[in-house]
C-alpha positions in Angstrom: -8.9 -48.2 -16.1 -8.5 -45.5 -13.6 -10.5 -42.5 -14.4 -9.1 -39.1 -14.7 -10.4 -37.6 -11.4 -8.5 -40.6 -9.6 -5.3 -39.8 -11.5 -5.5 -36.2 -10.6 -2.7 -35.0 -8.3 -3.9 -34.0 -4.8 -2.6 -30.7 -3.4 -3.6 -30.7 0.4 -0.5 -31.5 2.0 0.8 -28.2 2.7 4.4 -29.0 1.7 6.0 -29.9 -1.7 7.5 -33.2 -0.1 4.3 -34.0 1.5 2.3 -33.5 -1.7 4.6 -35.7 -3.5 3.7 -38.7 -1.3 0.3 -38.4 -2.6 1.3 -39.6 -6.0 0.6 -43.1 -4.9 -3.2 -43.4 -4.3 -5.1 -45.4 -1.6 -2.1 -46.5 0.4 -4.2 -48.4 2.9 -6.5 -49.9 0.3 -6.3 -50.9 -3.3 -3.2 -48.9 -4.0 -2.7 -47.2 -7.4 0.2 -45.3 -9.2 -0.4 -41.9 -10.2 3.1 -41.6 -11.7 2.5 -44.3 -14.3 4.9 -42.9 -16.9 7.7 -40.2 -17.3 5.4 -37.7 -18.7 3.2 -37.9 -15.4 6.3 -37.0 -13.4 7.0 -34.1 -15.8 3.4 -32.9 -15.1 3.6 -33.2 -11.5 6.6 -31.0 -11.3 5.0 -28.3 -13.5 1.6 -28.4 -11.6 3.7 -28.2 -8.3 5.1 -24.9 -9.8 8.7 -26.1 -9.6 9.2 -25.5 -13.3 7.7 -23.2 -15.8 7.7 -25.9 -18.6 7.5 -29.6 -19.0 10.8 -31.4 -18.5 12.2 -34.3 -20.3 12.0 -37.2 -17.9 13.4 -40.6 -18.3 12.4 -44.0 -17.1 15.4 -44.0 -14.9 14.2 -40.6 -13.6 10.6 -41.9 -12.8 12.1 -44.9 -10.9 14.3 -42.7 -8.7 11.4 -40.4 -7.9 9.1 -43.3 -7.0 12.0 -44.4 -4.6 12.4 -41.0 -3.1 8.6 -40.8 -2.7 8.5 -44.0 -0.6 11.6 -42.8 1.5 9.7 -39.4 2.1 6.6 -41.2 3.3 8.6 -43.5 5.6 10.4 -40.7 7.0 7.0 -39.0 7.7 5.2 -42.0 9.1 7.6 -44.7 10.3 9.8 -44.1 13.3 13.4 -45.8 13.0 12.8 -46.0 9.2 15.8 -46.2 6.5 17.1 -42.8 5.6 19.8 -43.5 3.0 17.6 -42.7 0.1 16.4 -39.5 1.5 20.0 -38.6 2.6 21.4 -39.4 -0.8 19.0 -37.0 -2.6 19.2 -34.2 0.3 22.9 -33.9 -0.3 22.7 -33.6 -4.1 23.2 -30.2 -5.8 20.0 -28.3 -5.9 19.1 -25.9 -8.7 20.3 -22.4 -8.1 20.3 -19.1 -10.0 23.2 -17.5 -11.8 24.3 -13.9 -11.3 24.9 -12.1 -14.8 25.3 -8.5 -15.9 22.3 -7.3 -17.8 21.9 -3.7 -19.2 24.7 -2.5 -16.7 23.2 -4.2 -13.7 23.5 -7.5 -11.9 20.5 -9.6 -12.3 19.8 -13.3 -11.0 18.9 -15.6 -13.8 16.6 -18.4 -13.2 18.2 -21.7 -12.5 18.7 -24.4 -15.2 16.6 -27.2 -13.6 16.7 -31.0 -14.4 14.8 -33.8 -12.8 18.0 -34.8 -10.2 18.0 -31.1 -9.0 14.2 -31.1 -8.6 14.4 -34.3 -6.6 17.1 -32.8 -4.4 14.7 -29.9 -3.7 12.0 -32.4 -2.6 14.3 -34.3 -0.4 15.6 -31.2 1.3 12.2 -30.0 1.9 11.2 -33.4 3.4 14.4 -33.4 5.6 13.7 -30.0 6.9 10.1 -30.8 7.8 11.0 -34.0 9.6 13.9 -32.4 11.6 12.1 -29.2 12.5 9.2 -27.8 14.7 6.5 -29.3 12.6 7.8 -32.8 12.6 4.9 -33.7 15.0 2.4 -32.0 13.0 2.5 -34.4 10.1 -0.8 -36.1 10.1 -2.9 -38.7 8.2 -6.4 -37.8 7.1 -9.0 -39.0 9.5 -11.4 -40.1 7.1 -11.5 -44.0 7.0 -10.9 -44.4 3.3 -8.3 -41.8 2.7 -4.6 -42.1 3.6 -3.3 -38.5 2.5 -0.8 -36.8 4.6 -0.9 -33.1 5.6 1.1 -30.7 7.7 -1.2 -29.4 10.5 -0.4 -25.7 10.8 -3.5 -24.8 12.6 -3.2 -22.7 15.8 -4.9 -25.4 18.0 -3.2 -28.4 16.2 -6.6 -30.2 15.8 -7.0 -30.4 12.1 -8.4 -33.8 11.1 -9.0 -33.8 7.4 -6.5 -33.5 4.5 -9.3 -31.0 3.0 -12.5 -29.8 4.7 -13.9 -29.3 1.3 -13.7 -33.1 0.5 -12.9 -35.5 3.3 -14.2 -33.2 6.0 -17.5 -32.5 4.4 -17.9 -36.2 3.3 -17.4 -37.5 6.8 -19.7 -34.9 8.3 -22.5 -35.8 5.7 -22.1 -39.3 6.5 -22.4 -38.7 10.2 -25.4 -36.6 9.5 -27.2 -39.3 7.6 -26.0 -42.3 9.8 -24.5 -41.2 13.1 -24.3 -44.7 14.6 -22.3 -46.0 11.4 -19.9 -43.2 10.7 -16.4 -43.9 10.6 -14.0 -43.1 13.4 -11.5 -40.3 12.9 -8.1 -40.2 14.2 -8.3 -38.0 17.3 -7.1 -34.4 17.1 -3.4 -34.1 18.0 -2.5 -37.5 16.8 0.5 -37.5 14.5 0.7 -39.8 11.7 3.9 -41.2 13.1 2.1 -42.2 16.3 -0.9 -43.4 14.4 1.2 -45.5 12.1 2.6 -47.6 14.9 -0.9 -48.1 16.2 -2.6 -48.8 12.8 -0.4 -51.5 11.5 -2.1 -53.4 8.9 -4.7 -50.8 8.4 -2.8 -48.5 5.9 
């Protein structure tokens, strides 16, 4: 049985769509699912700040979300990947507020959200990312046993770790204790896309 710490959602990606790919753990090792049941997806949406309350999520919604997650991961890491799933959700209607008259003035009411609408938001975020100026800043954590993605928005473009407080600190400590056997890191400036083509079988 997975412990609670392993099943906690990581939030180091810098973008909603990138964080969503982290709901599958240890991609290059003993993979495990963080979205095990519909309630887990409802909790992810809530913890991501996409909704103010837990939504009703069906088993079908969960399957669709997992499929979109893998489509996003492929778009972030695999040149020439299939884009049909990502395009499908990116072109679906996204949640939008509604203008109403309230006490003599026009106000924008919060959108009525549902799971398909939230999946559309995630897909649009991913589509904007991979087609924009940060596309080559999508990186994989440089720690040997971590496969989380993140968007490197540092000025120098040399961020190595998904989190300096976790993977960065652990790697530095390991090197301090045993410099000759510390794991190799992905060199600064190496995008996850390029690394994926060079590290087939390691992820």
